[in-house]
C-alpha positions, 0 to 999 in steps of 0.5 A: 499499499502507498499514501501520498499525503500533503502535511500541511507543514506551514499555518499559513497555508504555504507549501512548507518543503517536505524534504527537508523534514523528511531528512532531519527530523523524521529520519531522527525518528525513525520514520522513512517517506518520499520527499514529494519533489521527487516526483515534481517534474521541474524541481521546487518545494512540495508539502507532499510525502509518500509512504509505502507500506509493504512489510509493516504490520498495522501496528508498525504503520500506527507508530510511524505516522505518529512519528510524521505527525509529531515532526509536521507538529514540530514544523508547525510550532505547534509541540 
């Protein structure tokens, strides 16, 4: 299963950069996702990420989403 998620990284509605979030905060929390910029033909900034669950248990997926949520809240200054 794969999902494309818009992380809504900013409070003001600007896109935010999922690449920075994934390569720093998320990796430190043990979460790996593909930043949305990888799916833009001309590059740029994207608040989307792609997550895949091929071998993860339901509990592992739930933990990963909890950790990803923490990353987003930190990026917004809400944590």
